[in-house]
VOBA-1610 file (N, C-alpha, C; in pm, whole numbers, padded with zeros to 5 digits, always signed):
BEGIN
Met+00083-00121+00000Met+00000+00000+00000Met+00086+00125+00000Ala+00190+00127+00084Ala+00275+00246+00091Ala+00337+00275-00044Gly+00372+00166-00117Gly+00431+00186-00248Gly+00337+00256-00344Val+00208+00221-00338Val+00110+00287-00423Val+00099+00433-00386Leu+00088+00462-00256Leu+00070+00599-00213Leu+00191+00684-00247Asp+00311+00627-00234Asp+00432+00705-00258Asp+00458+00729-00406Ser+00407+00640-00492Ser+00446+00647-00632Ser+00350+00724-00721Val+00231+00757-00672Val+00131+00819-00759Val+00184+00947-00821Asn+00239+01037-00739Asn+00283+01166-00792Asn+00391+01150-00897Gln+00477+01049-00881Gln+00587+01031-00975Gln+00539+00976-01110Arg+00415+00927-01116Arg+00371+00857-01236Arg+00257+00927-01307Thr+00222+01047-01262Thr+00109+01115-01325Thr+00144+01173-01461Gln+00269+01172-01499Gln+00307+01232-01627Gln+00307+01132-01743Leu+00255+01011-01720Leu+00257+00911-01827Leu+00174+00955-01947Val+00237+00962-02060Val+00166+00980-02186Val+00230+00884-02285Gly+00159+00781-02327Gly+00218+00682-02416Gly+00143+00672-02546Gln+00175+00569-02621Gln+00108+00544-02746Gln-00020+00467-02717Asn-00129+00540-02695Asn-00259+00482-02665Asn-00255+00397-02538Arg-00174+00439-02441Arg-00163+00367-02314Arg-00202+00459-02200Leu-00236+00396-02087Leu-00267+00472-01967Leu-00233+00387-01846Glu-00226+00453-01732Glu-00213+00382-01605Glu-00337+00410-01522Leu-00392+00304-01466Leu-00510+00316-01381Leu-00472+00293-01235Leu-00522+00379-01149Leu-00516+00356-01006Leu-00642+00280-00968Leu-00626+00159-00916Leu-00739+00076-00879Leu-00777+00100-00733Phe-00907+00106-00708Phe-00955+00131-00572Phe-01088+00062-00550Arg-01132+00060-00425Arg-01259-00002-00389Arg-01347+00096-00313Leu-01475+00073-00327Leu-01572+00147-00248Leu-01627+00047-00146Arg-01753+00047-00120Arg-01808-00050-00025Arg-01848-00176-00103Gly-01773-00283-00084Gly-01799-00405-00157Gly-01674-00455-00228Arg-01690-00558-00309Arg-01576-00624-00373Arg-01545-00567-00511Gln-01636-00490-00569Gln-01613-00435-00702Gln-01490-00345-00704Val-01409-00359-00808Val-01288-00277-00824Val-01317-00168-00927Tyr-01272-00047-00897Tyr-01290+00068-00984Tyr-01154+00122-01025Gly-01152+00204-01130Gly-01027+00261-01175Gly-01040+00408-01207Ile-00928+00481-01191Ile-00920+00621-01231Ile-00783+00642-01294Asn-00778+00720-01400Asn-00652+00743-01469Asn-00553+00815-01377Val-00435+00759-01362Val-00334+00818-01276Val-00300+00961-01320Phe-00318+00988-01449Phe-00287+01120-01503Phe-00365+01231-01434Lys-00481+01195-01374Lys-00564+01295-01309Lys-00543+01299-01157Val-00459+01211-01108Val-00440+01199-00964Val-00320+01282-00919Lys-00345+01369-00821Lys-00236+01449-00765Lys-00171+01380-00645Glu-00250+01307-00569Glu-00199+01250-00445Glu-00302+01152-00390Val-00254+01052-00316Val-00341+00961-00242Val-00294+00961-00098Leu-00384+00974-00004Leu-00346+00980+00137Leu-00456+00924+00225Gln-00415+00886+00345Gln-00514+00848+00446Gln-00603+00968+00472Cys-00732+00942+00491Cys-00825+01053+00505Cys-00787+01143+00623Pro-00763+01271+00596Pro-00729+01363+00705Pro-00855+01404+00782Arg-00836+01487+00882Arg-00950+01537+00959Arg-01035+01625+00867Leu-01166+01603+00872Leu-01258+01679+00787Leu-01333+01782+00868Ser-01355+01898+00807Ser-01438+02002+00865Ser-01569+02008+00788Ser-01677+02034+00856Ser-01807+02035+00790Ser-01816+02153+00693Leu-01897+02133+00590Leu-01918+02236+00490Leu-02068+02265+00484Pro-02112+02376+00543Pro-02256+02405+00549Pro-02319+02412+00410Asn-02444+02366+00402Asn-02526+02376+00281Asn-02469+02297+00163Ser-02386+02199+00190Ser-02329+02118+00081Ser-02417+01996+00056Arg-02394+01931-00057Arg-02467+01809-00090Arg-02427+01698+00007Pro-02516+01600+00035Pro-02485+01495+00133Pro-02357+01419+00102Met-02325+01400-00028Met-02205+01322-00060Met-02075+01399-00035Val-02084+01530-00010Val-01966+01606+00029Val-01952+01591+00181Arg-01859+01507+00222Arg-01849+01473+00364Arg-01778+01579+00446Gly-01722+01680+00379Gly-01654+01788+00448Gly-01542+01843+00362Val-01460+01927+00421Val-01342+01979+00351Val-01218+01942+00432Ala-01109+01927+00360Ala-00980+01897+00424Ala-00882+02007+00387His-00795+02040+00478His-00692+02141+00452His-00562+02066+00423Ile-00524+02065+00295Ile-00411+01986+00249Ile-00315+02074+00171Arg-00193+02085+00219Arg-00086+02160+00151Arg-00132+02300+00111Gly-00197+02366+00204Gly-00237+02504+00183Gly-00367+02522+00106Glu-00430+02412+00065Glu-00556+02420-00009Glu-00671+02368+00078Thr-00787+02426+00061Thr-00909+02374+00122Thr-00983+02296+00015Ile-00992+02164+00034Ile-01039+02074-00072Ile-01166+02003-00028Pro-01272+02009-00110Pro-01393+01933-00077Pro-01367+01783-00092Ile-01421+01706+00001Ile-01402+01561+00000Ile-01537+01496-00029Ile-01544+01427-00143Ile-01668+01369-00192Ile-01667+01218-00167Asp-01769+01169-00100Asp-01786+01025-00080Asp-01824+00967-00216Leu-01728+00901-00281Leu-01748+00856-00418Leu-01859+00750-00427Gly-01869+00667-00324Gly-01975+00567-00323Gly-02113+00633-00320Met-02131+00730-00233Met-02258+00802-00227Met-02290+00868-00360Ala-02187+00922-00426Ala-02208+00993-00552Ala-02262+00903-00662Ile-02236+00772-00652Ile-02288+00679-00752Ile-02399+00592-00693Arg-02467+00648-00591Arg-02589+00588-00533Arg-02562+00463-00450Met-02446+00457-00386Met-02416+00350-00293Met-02430+00402-00151Pro-02433+00314-00051Pro-02441+00362+00088Pro-02319+00444+00126Ala-02340+00537+00219Ala-02229+00622+00265Ala-02131+00541+00347Ile-02005+00586+00346Ile-01906+00529+00439Ile-01944+00574+00579Pro-01962+00481+00674Pro-01999+00521+00810Pro-01897+00618+00870Val-01946+00708+00953Val-01859+00810+01012Val-01739+00746+01082Glu-01763+00636+01152Glu-01655+00573+01228Glu-01548+00509+01139Glu-01577+00493+01009Glu-01480+00433+00917Glu-01406+00537+00833Ile-01445+00662+00842Ile-01383+00764+00757Ile-01234+00778+00786Ser-01196+00774+00912Ser-01054+00796+00947Ser-00964+00686+00893Thr-01019+00568+00866Thr-00937+00458+00812Thr-00954+00445+00660Ser-01030+00536+00600Ser-01049+00536+00456Ser-00940+00620+00390Phe-00945+00627+00257Phe-00843+00700+00181Phe-00908+00809+00096Val-00828+00908+00063Val-00874+01016-00023Val-00783+01021-00146Ile-00847+01018-00264Ile-00775+01034-00390Ile-00792+01180-00431Ile-00684+01257-00428Ile-00689+01398-00464Ile-00671+01409-00616Thr-00766+01472-00682Thr-00764+01481-00828Thr-00783+01625-00873Glu-00751+01648-00999Glu-00778+01778-01060Glu-00859+01756-01187Tyr-00980+01808-01187Tyr-01070+01801-01301Tyr-01125+01940-01328Asn-01131+01974-01454Asn-01199+02098-01494Asn-01154+02219-01413Arg-01022+02229-01395Arg-00959+02345-01331Arg-00985+02354-01181Lys-01037+02246-01121Lys-01064+02245-00978Lys-01004+02121-00913Thr-00968+02135-00787Thr-00913+02022-00711Thr-01020+01970-00616Gln-01034+01838-00611Gln-01128+01775-00519Gln-01072+01641-00474Gly-01125+01593-00362Gly-01083+01463-00312Gly-01199+01365-00315Phe-01169+01241-00350Phe-01271+01136-00351Phe-01243+01037-00239Leu-01339+01021-00152Leu-01327+00931-00038Leu-01358+00789-00082Val-01263+00696-00061Val-01280+00556-00099Val-01238+00470+00019Thr-01284+00345+00020Thr-01252+00260+00135Thr-01115+00195+00124Gly-01066+00175+00003Gly-00936+00112-00011Gly-00871+00143-00144Val-00739+00151-00145Val-00663+00173-00268Val-00579+00049-00292Asp-00582-00002-00414Asp-00519-00130-00445Asp-00380-00112-00504Arg-00373-00080-00633Arg-00244-00072-00702Arg-00260+00007-00831Ile-00149+00029-00899Ile-00149+00096-01029Ile-00117-00008-01135Val-00197-00006-01244Val-00173-00100-01354Val-00158-00022-01484Asn-00071-00073-01569Asn-00046-00013-01700Asn-00130-00087-01803Met-00209-00012-01882Met-00300-00076-01977Met-00296-00004-02112Asn-00355-00069-02210Asn-00370-00010-02342Asn-00513+00037-02356Trp-00531+00157-02414Trp-00666+00210-02432Trp-00753+00116-02515Glu-00692+00034-02601Glu-00770-00060-02682Glu-00841-00163-02594Asp-00788-00185-02474Asp-00849-00281-02381Asp-00953-00215-02290Ile-00968-00084-02303Ile-01069-00011-02226Ile-01190+00006-02317Leu-01303-00049-02276Leu-01420-00054-02363Leu-01533+00031-02309Pro-01621+00080-02398Pro-01738+00155-02351Pro-01826+00067-02264Pro-01907+00127-02177Pro-02001+00047-02096Pro-02098-00027-02187Pro-02157-00136-02139Pro-02257-00207-02220Pro-02369-00114-02265Lys-02418-00133-02386Lys-02518-00043-02443Lys-02645-00037-02360Gly-02678-00145-02293Gly-02801-00148-02213Gly-02784-00093-02073Ala-02669-00029-02046Ala-02643+00015-01909Ala-02735+00128-01864Gly-02782+00211-01957Gly-02876+00318-01922Gly-02807+00448-01886Arg-02888+00553-01876Arg-02837+00688-01855Arg-02789+00711-01712Asp-02840+00630-01617Asp-02808+00656-01476Asp-02682+00585-01429Val-02615+00514-01520Val-02492+00444-01482Val-02375+00543-01486Tyr-02296+00544-01379Tyr-02187+00642-01366Tyr-02056+00584-01418Leu-02058+00535-01540Leu-01937+00475-01598Leu-01908+00538-01732Thr-01780+00556-01761Thr-01742+00591-01898Thr-01682+00471-01970Ala-01634+00373-01894Ala-01569+00260-01957Ala-01557+00144-01860Val-01525+00027-01917Val-01498-00092-01836Val-01378-00164-01898Thr-01313-00247-01818Thr-01206-00330-01870Thr-01197-00454-01783Arg-01115-00550-01823Arg-01096-00671-01742Arg-00949-00685-01707Leu-00926-00728-01585Leu-00790-00749-01537Leu-00793-00869-01444Asp-00710-00969-01473Asp-00708-01092-01391Asp-00848-01151-01376Asp-00923-01149-01486Asp-01059-01204-01490Asp-01158-01127-01403Lys-01121-01007-01363Lys-01212-00923-01285Lys-01253-00802-01368Leu-01379-00762-01354Leu-01429-00644-01423Leu-01386-00518-01347Ile-01323-00426-01418Ile-01283-00297-01360Ile-01376-00191-01419Glu-01441-00114-01335Glu-01532-00010-01379Glu-01465+00126-01365Ile-01467+00204-01473Ile-01407+00337-01473Ile-01518+00440-01465Ile-01516+00518-01359Ile-01629+00605-01326Ile-01625+00734-01407Asp-01744+00781-01445Asp-01760+00908-01515Asp-01755+01021-01412Val-01634+01065-01383Val-01615+01167-01279Val-01680+01299-01320Glu-01678+01330-01448Glu-01739+01457-01493Glu-01889+01459-01468Lys-01952+01343-01481Lys-02095+01335-01450Lys-02118+01358-01301Ile-02035+01297-01218Ile-02048+01314-01074Ile-02030+01460-01035Leu-01927+01523-01087Leu-01900+01662-01051Leu-02010+01754-01102Ser-02071+01719-01215Ser-02180+01803-01267Ser-02302+01798-01176Glu-02314+01689-01098Glu-02426+01677-01004Glu-02391+01736-00868Val-02267+01718-00825Val-02225+01771-00695Val-02211+01923-00699Ser-02148+01972-00804Ser-02125+02117-00819Ser-02146+02154-00965Pro-02271+02175-01005Pro-02302+02197-01147Pro-02228+02317-01206Leu-02177+02297-01327Leu-02112+02405-01400Leu-02218+02486-01474Asp-02196+02615-01482Asp-02280+02698-01567Asp-02226+02685-01709Asp-02299+02613-01794Asp-02248+02589-01929Asp-02313+02680-02032Thr-02369+02791-01988Thr-02429+02885-02083Thr-02325+02987-02130Val-02334+03023-02255Val-02248+03126-02311Val-02310+03262-02275Thr-02228+03355-02227Thr-02281+03483-02181Thr-02330+03569-02298Asp-02417+03663-02265Asp-02472+03752-02369Asp-02363+03830-02441Lys-02257+03863-02367Lys-02147+03939-02427Lys-02084+03861-02542Val-02060+03734-02520Val-02001+03650-02625Val-02103+03622-02735Leu-02228+03600-02697Leu-02332+03574-02796Leu-02350+03694-02890Ser-02336+03814-02835Ser-02350+03933-02920Ser-02240+03938-03025Arg-02118+03892-02986Arg-02009+03890-03084Arg-02032+03781-03188Ser-02094+03669-03144Ser-02118+03561-03239Ser-02219+03603-03344Gly-02308+03695-03306Gly-02409+03741-03401Gly-02358+03836-03506Glu-02232+03879-03490Glu-02175+03973-03587Glu-02142+03905-03720Lys-02138+03771-03717Lys-02104+03700-03840Lys-02198+03582-03857Asp-02254+03566-03974Asp-02346+03456-04002Asp-02266+03328-04025Arg-02286+03230-03938Arg-02216+03102-03952Arg-02310+02992-03996Gly-02422+03033-04054Gly-02520+02934-04099Gly-02466+02839-04204Asp-02368+02883-04280Asp-02311+02797-04385Asp-02188+02720-04338Ser-02151+02734-04210Ser-02033+02665-04159Ser-02056+02514-04157Leu-01950+02440-04184Leu-01958+02295-04174Leu-01969+02254-04027Pro-02021+02137-04000Pro-02036+02093-03861Pro-01902+02082-03789Val-01906+02095-03657Val-01792+02070-03571Val-01806+01928-03517Leu-01701+01849-03527Leu-01701+01713-03474Leu-01651+01717-03330Val-01734+01676-03236Val-01700+01673-03094Val-01684+01528-03051Val-01569+01498-02989Val-01537+01360-02952Val-01511+01355-02801Asp-01594+01283-02728Asp-01578+01275-02582Asp-01654+01154-02531Asp-01594+01081-02439Asp-01662+00961-02387Asp-01762+00993-02278Ser-01759+01113-02223Ser-01854+01152-02119Ser-01977+01215-02182Ser-02094+01158-02154Ser-02218+01214-02210Ser-02241+01355-02158Val-02202+01380-02034Val-02216+01515-01977Val-02130+01614-02053Ala-02004+01579-02077Ala-01914+01669-02149Ala-01962+01693-02291Arg-02011+01588-02357Arg-02061+01607-02494Arg-02176+01706-02497Arg-02269+01692-02403Arg-02384+01783-02399Arg-02341+01926-02370Gln-02245+01942-02279Gln-02197+02077-02245Gln-02137+02146-02368Ile-02051+02074-02439Ile-01985+02132-02556Ile-02086+02157-02667Glu-02177+02063-02685Glu-02278+02078-02791Glu-02365+02201-02767Arg-02409+02222-02642Arg-02491+02339-02612Arg-02413+02468-02636Cys-02286+02467-02598Cys-02202+02584-02617Cys-02190+02621-02764Leu-02162+02522-02849Leu-02141+02549-02991Leu-02272+02583-03063Met-02380+02518-03023Met-02509+02549-03084Met-02553+02691-03050Ala-02513+02739-02932Ala-02549+02875-02891Ala-02489+02980-02984Ile-02375+02947-03046Ile-02314+03044-03138Ile-02343+03008-03284Gly-02446+02925-03303Gly-02497+02901-03437Gly-02430+02791-03515Leu-02363+02698-03446Leu-02291+02593-03518Leu-02364+02459-03508Glu-02352+02382-03613Glu-02402+02244-03612Glu-02295+02155-03551Val-02339+02054-03475Val-02245+01968-03404Val-02273+01822-03436Val-02166+01747-03461Val-02172+01602-03474Val-02090+01544-03361Thr-02141+01443-03290Thr-02069+01388-03176Thr-02033+01241-03199Arg-01920+01204-03142Arg-01879+01064-03135Arg-01822+01038-02996Asn-01830+00913-02952Asn-01799+00880-02812Asn-01653+00848-02783Asp-01574+00824-02885Asp-01432+00793-02862Asp-01354+00814-02990Gly-01223+00804-02979Gly-01136+00830-03093Gly-01157+00734-03208Lys-01183+00607-03178Lys-01204+00509-03284Lys-01329+00543-03364Gln-01438+00576-03294Gln-01561+00614-03364Gln-01538+00737-03451Ala-01464+00834-03398Ala-01438+00957-03473Ala-01355+00929-03597Leu-01250+00849-03583Leu-01164+00818-03697Leu-01242+00741-03804Asp-01323+00644-03760Asp-01405+00569-03856Asp-01500+00662-03931Tyr-01559+00757-03858Tyr-01652+00853-03919Tyr-01581+00938-04025Leu-01462+00987-03992Leu-01388+01071-04086Leu-01344+00991-04208Lys-01306+00867-04187Lys-01265+00783-04300Lys-01384+00753-04392Glu-01502+00734-04332Glu-01622+00712-04414Glu-01653+00835-04499Leu-01639+00952-04439Leu-01668+01076-04511Leu-01576+01096-04631Thr-01451+01052-04614Thr-01351+01079-04718Thr-01325+00957-04808Ala-01407+00853-04793Ala-01386+00732-04874Ala-01406+00757-05022Asp-01478+00863-05056Asp-01504+00894-05197Asp-01395+00979-05260Gly-01285+00999-05185Gly-01174+01079-05238Gly-01178+01225-05197Ser-01279+01264-05120Ser-01287+01402-05073Ser-01195+01422-04952Arg-01189+01545-04906Arg-01105+01580-04791Arg-01191+01598-04667Gly-01128+01578-04552Gly-01200+01599-04427Gly-01253+01740-04414Thr-01178+01835-04467Thr-01219+01976-04460Thr-01339+02006-04549Asp-01378+01910-04635Asp-01499+01927-04716Asp-01625+01896-04635His-01607+01832-04520His-01722+01784-04443His-01730+01840-04302Val-01616+01871-04242Val-01610+01911-04102Val-01526+02037-04090Ser-01572+02134-04011Ser-01496+02258-03997Ser-01378+02243-03902Met-01394+02162-03797Met-01285+02136-03702Met-01327+02020-03613Val-01229+01968-03539Val-01253+01858-03445Val-01215+01906-03305Ile-01303+01881-03209Ile-01274+01909-03068Ile-01279+01775-02996Ser-01164+01732-02942Ser-01156+01597-02887Ser-01103+01596-02744Asp-01164+01511-02663Asp-01112+01478-02532Asp-00982+01399-02550Val-00905+01383-02443Val-00784+01301-02449Val-00814+01160-02401Glu-00874+01146-02284Glu-00900+01013-02226Glu-01027+00954-02284Met-01015+00847-02360Met-01132+00782-02417Met-01104+00635-02438Pro-01205+00549-02421Pro-01184+00405-02443Pro-01153+00375-02590Glu-01084+00266-02608Glu-01046+00211-02740Glu-00939+00294-02811Met-00956+00426-02821Met-00854+00511-02882Met-00856+00647-02815Asp-00742+00687-02757Asp-00738+00816-02687Asp-00720+00932-02785Gly-00729+01053-02732Gly-00722+01171-02818Gly-00587+01189-02884Tyr-00479+01155-02814Tyr-00346+01167-02874Tyr-00334+01077-02997Thr-00381+00953-02983Thr-00372+00860-03094Thr-00462+00903-03209Leu-00579+00956-03176Leu-00669+01008-03280Leu-00600+01117-03361Val-00534+01211-03293Val-00465+01318-03363Val-00356+01260-03453Thr-00276+01169-03400Thr-00167+01110-03478Thr-00220+01041-03603Arg-00326+00962-03588Arg-00383+00889-03703Arg-00438+00988-03805Cys-00504+01093-03759Cys-00560+01192-03852Cys-00449+01264-03929Lys-00347+01307-03857Lys-00240+01384-03921Lys-00157+01298-04016Asn-00162+01165-03999Asn-00089+01076-04089Asn-00172+01031-04209Asp-00299+01073-04214Asp-00387+01038-04324Asp-00403+01160-04414Pro-00352+01156-04537Pro-00355+01276-04623Pro-00495+01334-04641Ala-00599+01249-04640Ala-00734+01298-04662Ala-00788+01375-04542Ile-00731+01348-04424Ile-00784+01408-04301Ile-00687+01508-04240Ala-00562+01503-04284Ala-00454+01578-04218Ala-00480+01727-04207Gly-00558+01783-04299Gly-00579+01927-04298Gly-00678+01976-04195Leu-00746+01885-04127Leu-00846+01926-04028Leu-00780+01991-03907Tyr-00840+02096-03856Tyr-00794+02162-03735Tyr-00846+02080-03616Ile-00755+02036-03530Ile-00793+01952-03417Ile-00753+02018-03286Met-00850+02043-03202Met-00826+02096-03068Met-00848+01985-02966Leu-00751+01966-02877Leu-00771+01875-02765Leu-00832+01955-02650His-00944+01907-02601His-01021+01977-02499His-01034+01882-02381Thr-00962+01909-02273Thr-00943+01806-02172Thr-00954+01859-02030Ser-00995+01771-01940Ser-00998+01806-01799Ser-00864+01785-01732Leu-00762+01745-01808Leu-00627+01728-01755Leu-00558+01863-01743Ser-00619+01955-01671Ser-00570+02093-01672Ser-00441+02111-01593Gly-00430+02044-01479Gly-00316+02072-01393Gly-00185+02014-01441Val-00192+01900-01512Val-00069+01830-01551Val-00061+01814-01703Phe-00129+01901-01774Phe-00137+01883-01919Phe+00001+01894-01983Asn+00033+01799-02069Asn+00165+01787-02127Asn+00170+01859-02262Lys+00214+01985-02261Lys+00217+02064-02385Lys+00311+02002-02488Ala+00421+01945-02441Ala+00516+01885-02534Ala+00450+01770-02610Met+00364+01693-02541Met+00297+01581-02607Met+00198+01632-02710Val+00129+01741-02680Val+00035+01800-02775Val+00107+01837-02903Gln+00223+01900-02887Gln+00301+01939-03005Gln+00355+01817-03078Lys+00395+01716-03003Lys+00453+01597-03064Lys+00354+01525-03155Val+00229+01514-03111Val+00130+01442-03192Val+00072+01529-03302Gly+00098+01661-03296Gly+00055+01749-03403Gly-00080+01813-03387Ala-00133+01814-03262Ala-00260+01883-03240Ala-00241+02032-03267Asp-00345+02096-03318Asp-00336+02237-03353Asp-00356+02328-03233Asp-00423+02278-03129Asp-00453+02363-03014Asp-00497+02273-02900Phe-00498+02327-02779Phe-00560+02255-02668Phe-00621+02358-02573Met-00721+02312-02499Met-00787+02399-02402Met-00834+02313-02285Ala-00818+02365-02165Ala-00865+02294-02046Ala-01015+02312-02031Lys-01085+02203-01996Lys-01229+02209-01970Lys-01255+02287-01840Phe-01372+02344-01822Phe-01467+02375-01926Phe-01514+02518-01898Ser-01482+02608-01988Ser-01531+02744-01981Ser-01608+02770-02110Pro-01743+02779-02104Pro-01819+02796-02227Pro-01781+02921-02305Asp-01755+03032-02234Asp-01716+03155-02303Asp-01582+03139-02374Glu-01484+03082-02304Glu-01352+03064-02364Glu-01359+02971-02485Leu-01435+02863-02471Leu-01446+02769-02582Leu-01516+02834-02701Ala-01626+02904-02675Ala-01701+02969-02783Ala-01614+03072-02855Glu-01543+03154-02777Glu-01459+03258-02839Glu-01346+03196-02920Arg-01286+03089-02866Arg-01174+03026-02937Arg-01222+02961-03067Val-01335+02895-03061Val-01388+02829-03182Val-01422+02936-03287Met-01486+03045-03246Met-01517+03150-03342Met-01391+03208-03405Glu-01289+03224-03323Glu-01161+03278-03375Glu-01100+03183-03478Ile-01102+03053-03448Ile-01046+02954-03540Ile-01122+02953-03672Leu-01255+02951-03663Leu-01336+02944-03785Leu-01323+03074-03866Asp-01312+03187-03799Asp-01298+03313-03873Asp-01164+03321-03943Gln-01060+03263-03881Gln-00928+03261-03946Gln-00928+03169-04067Gly-01007+03062-04055Gly-01010+02964-04164Gly-01078+03016-04288
//
């Protein structure tokens, strides 16, 4: 256990060829869950918590860690499981993460180990899982099912983001008619993130096409260009998440830039990996831009700027 806790910070910079490292943990029960180490800042025994008035029940309090006041979310409660009993909190663990420009801690009952995997082995949840399932992906390890939780969905319920574009930005969008613009392809495995981005882009008059992962997006682009046309004949730009099952955003960019029919497309990586985002890797794979999730005004303004330049 100590080895896992000591090594997390040293391993958060992993960026490979369609590979990732998962930190495995448990909630109440035998099911094993995973979270990408890339989003983990630290793992520690649960510190003393202070109450946070008027917070949601799954926010068990705040902890003061390294000069920051961090909300601690009972991850089991957030996915509709029983709460960790008060008497067990002190022996539980907190996974400190950074998502969408904010730091938060997830309270779990146990931390297992870190495993290195290929994104091709990370699969979307079963199609019949339904809208209320808090998963973005599943995988198997040692004949056990590992469930990867949709953290963005949880955070949208615990602390909802305002995903509306302000009137100030909307007024600028109205200065130019984009009714003839080609659709924007949005690629993200989180249904919450897809809806947020789609609403943002539709607010400034753009048509949006969505796909759930890099493989789906690449297949879609190849289908569009199978007749000898160019990707730029069909899509104005691509906005892609980085972490996705089957094919991550880095690999999607590499495959697109190596395909002459698709290479000319402008690709922005749009990711919640804000705190540890690897700019060198973005440049290495040839992405045209990147932006940390999620500011609707910033995204809308940046997209308008890109399309106006084009």
